[in-house]
Kinemage of the C-alpha trace (Angstrom):
@kinemage 1
@onewidth
@group {chain A} dominant
@subgroup {mainchain}
@vectorlist {calphas} color= white
{ca met a 1} P 13.395 -8.624 16.145
{ca ala a 2} L 13.453 -9.216 13.065
{ca leu a 3} L 11.012 -11.697 10.843
{ca pro a 4} L 11.515 -13.500 7.554
{ca leu a 5} L 10.216 -12.392 3.941
{ca met a 6} L 6.459 -13.991 4.260
{ca pro a 7} L 6.160 -15.084 7.766
{ca lys a 8} L 2.603 -17.607 7.361
{ca ala a 9} L 4.474 -18.971 3.841
{ca thr a 10} L 7.793 -19.727 5.469
{ca ala a 11} L 5.775 -20.881 8.689
{ca val a 12} L 4.133 -23.686 6.748
{ca trp a 13} L 6.833 -24.775 5.239
{ca leu a 14} L 8.832 -24.993 8.487
{ca val a 15} L 6.051 -27.292 9.413
{ca glu a 16} L 5.943 -29.595 6.048
{ca asn a 17} L 9.955 -30.051 6.413
{ca thr a 18} L 10.971 -29.577 9.513
{ca ala a 19} L 11.129 -31.656 13.616
{ca leu a 20} L 10.748 -27.730 15.008
{ca ser a 21} L 8.490 -27.489 18.029
{ca phe a 22} L 5.389 -24.679 17.233
{ca glu a 23} L 6.941 -22.441 19.825
{ca gln a 24} L 10.335 -22.323 17.833
{ca ile a 25} L 8.496 -21.621 14.334
{ca ala a 26} L 6.275 -19.219 16.180
{ca ala a 27} L 9.228 -17.202 17.588
{ca phe a 28} L 10.703 -17.474 13.884
{ca cys a 29} L 8.293 -15.922 11.663
{ca gly a 30} L 6.528 -13.573 14.697
{ca leu a 31} L 3.165 -16.101 14.966
{ca his a 32} L 1.211 -17.241 18.189
{ca pro a 33} L 1.915 -20.916 19.045
{ca leu a 34} L -1.717 -22.315 18.767
{ca glu a 35} L -1.707 -20.572 14.866
{ca val a 36} L 1.689 -22.866 13.672
{ca gln a 37} L -0.749 -25.363 15.149
{ca ala a 38} L -3.008 -24.643 13.205
{ca ile a 39} L -1.182 -24.543 10.488
{ca ala a 40} L -0.798 -28.120 11.199
{ca asp a 41} L -4.207 -29.071 11.697
{ca gly a 42} L -4.669 -27.450 8.435
{ca glu a 43} L -7.364 -25.302 9.410
{ca val a 44} L -4.535 -22.040 9.140
{ca ala a 45} L -3.458 -21.151 5.591
{ca val a 46} L -5.152 -24.397 3.492
{ca gly a 47} L -3.727 -24.445 0.274
{ca met a 48} L -0.844 -21.885 0.934
{ca val a 49} L 2.182 -22.733 -0.421
{ca gly a 50} L 5.149 -22.913 1.784
{ca leu a 51} L 8.451 -20.607 1.436
{ca asp a 52} L 11.763 -21.852 1.951
{ca pro a 53} L 14.000 -19.922 4.070
{ca ile a 54} L 16.822 -21.850 2.994
{ca ala a 55} L 16.420 -21.744 -0.613
{ca asn a 56} L 16.072 -17.319 -0.083
{ca gly a 57} L 18.876 -17.742 2.042
{ca gln a 58} L 17.176 -16.638 5.468
{ca leu a 59} L 17.749 -19.717 7.578
{ca thr a 60} L 20.910 -22.131 7.239
{ca lys a 61} L 19.995 -26.277 7.208
{ca gly a 62} L 22.830 -26.303 9.972
{ca glu a 63} L 20.769 -23.501 12.021
{ca ile a 64} L 17.232 -25.659 11.712
{ca glu a 65} L 19.345 -29.110 12.666
{ca arg a 66} L 20.823 -26.916 15.594
{ca cys a 67} L 17.309 -26.249 16.487
{ca glu a 68} L 15.806 -29.255 16.211
{ca lys a 69} L 18.411 -31.219 18.380
{ca asp a 70} L 17.641 -28.214 21.360
{ca gln a 71} L 13.308 -27.641 21.896
{ca asn a 72} L 14.769 -24.260 23.470
{ca ala a 73} L 17.012 -22.971 21.154
{ca lys a 74} L 15.888 -20.027 18.933
{ca leu a 75} L 16.230 -20.274 14.927
{ca arg a 76} L 18.329 -16.981 14.382
{ca leu a 77} L 17.820 -15.085 10.891
{ca leu a 78} L 20.125 -15.381 8.418
{ca val a 79} L 21.770 -11.385 8.238
{ca pro a 80} L 22.445 -11.047 4.042
{ca asp a 81} L 25.711 -9.282 3.438
{ca leu a 82} L 24.416 -7.802 0.280
{ca pro a 83} L 24.210 -3.792 0.320
{ca gln a 84} L 21.176 -2.803 0.826
{ca pro a 85} L 19.139 -0.707 -1.740
{ca ala a 86} L 19.304 3.193 -0.648
{ca ala a 87} L 15.980 4.712 -0.073
{ca arg a 88} L 14.155 6.612 -2.651
{ca ser a 89} L 14.366 10.266 -2.276
{ca lys a 90} L 11.397 12.369 -1.880
{ca gly a 91} L 10.399 13.463 -5.385
{ca pro a 92} L 7.928 13.655 -8.202
{ca arg a 93} L 5.913 10.244 -8.589
{ca tyr a 94} L 6.745 8.323 -11.369
{ca thr a 95} L 3.800 7.416 -13.455
{ca pro a 96} L 4.095 4.762 -16.349
{ca ile a 97} L 3.951 5.773 -19.665
{ca thr a 98} L 0.965 3.565 -20.235
{ca lys a 99} L -1.042 5.260 -17.017
{ca arg a 100} L -0.275 9.446 -17.835
{ca gly a 101} L -3.111 9.784 -19.512
{ca asp a 102} L -5.040 8.495 -16.996
{ca lys a 103} L -4.316 11.683 -14.477
{ca pro a 104} L -6.867 13.453 -15.870
{ca asp a 105} L -9.516 10.906 -15.037
{ca ala a 106} L -8.065 10.845 -11.969
{ca ile a 107} L -7.941 14.952 -10.742
{ca ala a 108} L -11.515 14.552 -12.245
{ca trp a 109} L -12.652 11.947 -9.518
{ca leu a 110} L -11.109 13.707 -6.620
{ca leu a 111} L -12.439 17.256 -7.321
{ca lys a 112} L -15.964 15.803 -7.888
{ca his a 113} L -15.337 13.105 -4.585
{ca his a 114} L -13.268 14.367 -2.034
{ca pro a 115} L -13.022 18.801 -2.731
{ca glu a 116} L -11.413 18.857 0.595
{ca leu a 117} L -8.218 17.620 -0.960
{ca ser a 118} L -5.415 20.807 -1.391
{ca asp a 119} L -4.049 21.316 -5.000
{ca ala a 120} L -1.055 19.983 -3.444
{ca gln a 121} L -2.319 16.681 -1.707
{ca val a 122} L -3.793 16.067 -5.102
{ca ser a 123} L -0.628 16.671 -7.111
{ca arg a 124} L 1.203 14.656 -4.330
{ca leu a 125} L -1.111 11.883 -4.713
{ca ile a 126} L -1.389 11.939 -8.551
{ca gly a 127} L 2.125 12.954 -9.546
{ca thr a 128} L 0.857 15.764 -11.301
{ca thr a 129} L 1.176 19.829 -11.426
{ca lys a 130} L -1.056 22.069 -10.426
{ca pro a 131} L -1.779 23.862 -13.201
{ca thr a 132} L -2.975 20.453 -14.749
{ca ile a 133} L -5.290 20.633 -11.775
{ca ser a 134} L -6.423 23.827 -12.461
{ca ala a 135} L -7.398 23.043 -16.325
{ca val a 136} L -9.459 19.979 -15.276
{ca arg a 137} L -11.514 22.161 -12.571
{ca asp a 138} L -12.028 24.688 -15.099
{ca arg a 139} L -12.625 22.592 -18.235
{ca thr a 140} L -9.733 24.455 -19.698
{ca his a 141} L -7.703 21.192 -20.193
{ca trp a 142} L -6.982 20.586 -23.848
{ca asn a 143} L -8.791 16.641 -23.829
{ca ala a 144} L -11.392 18.497 -21.603
{ca thr a 145} L -14.563 16.488 -23.770
{ca asn a 146} L -13.259 13.377 -23.036
{ca ile a 147} L -12.356 13.417 -19.092
{ca lys a 148} L -14.464 11.198 -17.174
{ca pro a 149} L -14.111 10.927 -13.077
{ca arg a 150} L -12.364 7.616 -12.615
{ca asn a 151} L -10.848 6.702 -9.074
{ca pro a 152} L -7.532 7.106 -9.013
{ca val a 153} L -6.816 3.576 -6.923
{ca leu a 154} L -8.882 1.794 -9.687
{ca leu a 155} L -6.021 3.214 -12.341
{ca gly a 156} L -3.256 2.346 -10.239
{ca leu a 157} L -2.084 5.767 -9.534
{ca cys a 158} L -1.833 6.040 -5.817
{ca ser a 159} L -3.269 3.126 -3.014
{ca gln a 160} L -5.844 2.949 -1.292
{ca arg a 161} L -3.524 3.508 1.743
{ca glu a 162} L -2.677 6.867 0.359
{ca leu a 163} L -5.917 8.202 -0.354
{ca glu a 164} L -6.795 7.269 3.781
{ca glu a 165} L -4.162 9.733 4.641
{ca ala a 166} L -4.378 12.549 2.803
{ca leu a 167} L -8.191 12.748 3.363
{ca ala a 168} L -7.306 11.906 7.011
{ca asn a 169} L -4.598 15.060 6.707
{ca ala a 170} L -7.483 16.982 5.201
{ca ala a 171} L -10.449 16.357 7.796
{ca arg a 172} L -7.463 17.581 10.716
{ca arg a 173} L -6.921 20.793 8.677
{ca gly a 174} L -10.710 21.497 7.958
{ca pro a 175} L -12.107 23.702 5.042
{ca ile a 176} L -9.917 25.059 2.833
{ca glu a 177} L -9.678 28.414 0.356
{ca arg a 178} L -9.882 28.140 -2.881
{ca glu a 179} L -8.054 30.567 -5.440
{ca asp a 180} L -11.681 31.552 -6.458
{ca gly a 181} L -12.927 32.364 -3.001
{ca gly a 182} L -14.874 29.791 -2.410
{ca ala a 183} L -14.528 27.047 0.897
{ca asp a 184} L -14.215 23.289 0.357
{ca tyr a 185} L -15.270 21.026 2.923
{ca ala a 186} L -14.992 17.269 4.244
{ca gly a 187} L -18.511 16.700 3.697
{ca asp a 188} L -19.637 18.087 0.389
{ca glu a 189} L -18.777 14.664 -0.986
{ca gly a 190} L -22.710 13.647 -0.572
{ca glu a 191} L -23.028 15.319 -4.093
{ca glu a 192} L -24.835 13.563 -7.089
{ca glu a 193} L -23.232 11.709 -9.311
{ca asp a 194} L -24.085 13.153 -12.163
{ca ala a 195} L -23.466 16.680 -10.559
{ca pro a 196} L -19.754 18.180 -12.268
{ca tyr a 197} L -16.440 17.741 -10.970
{ca ser a 198} L -16.125 20.923 -10.051
{ca glu a 199} L -18.374 23.873 -8.932
{ca ser a 200} L -16.812 26.742 -11.190
{ca ala a 201} L -17.420 24.403 -14.356
C-alpha cells in the first residue's frame, strides 16, 4: 500500500488535528498503533512539526470526516492526477560546477583508502573519467601538487550508501588486476595516513 510523504510527520498532524483512532492513523501512515499512541503521549516525535496531508493533497477533509464517523473505515490516500516526472536515464553523473574541482581529491582518497575499487567503480561513484583516475594515481595530474585526499561522501560527490554498495561489490569480486601488473585486495585499507595514495607514486 502507498504511504503518505513523511509518514511520521503526517501521523503527528493527524493525532493533533483529528479524532481518528490510533489504528486508523497507523494503517494510513504505515506505523504500529503503539507508535502512534507514543506520539499522542509525547514520547515519540517530540518537537516534530506535523505535516498537513490535506494541504499537500494526500487526503481530503471529507475523507477524514468519513473515517472519524466510522472507526472501522480506513483512510484512502489520494492518487495525484499530475503526470509523474520521467525517471532519470542512466548516464554520466552530473556534478555542480562548484564541486568539480573536488573530484581529484575524492579520487585520491578512494585510491588510498579503498584500492580494491576498480577504475570503473571510482568513475561511476564520482562521475569522472578513467584518464583522470590514472593521472591522479600516477601523479601526472595537472594539479597534482595541490591534491589532498578527501572523503567523497563529505564532499557531496556520492552518498555513503553508494560507497558501501561499491565496496560490497568489490569484496564479492575479489582482487583486481591493475594495468601496472599489481593486484589490489580488500584488506589493503590498513595503510598509514601519511602513506602515498598509490603504490606507483
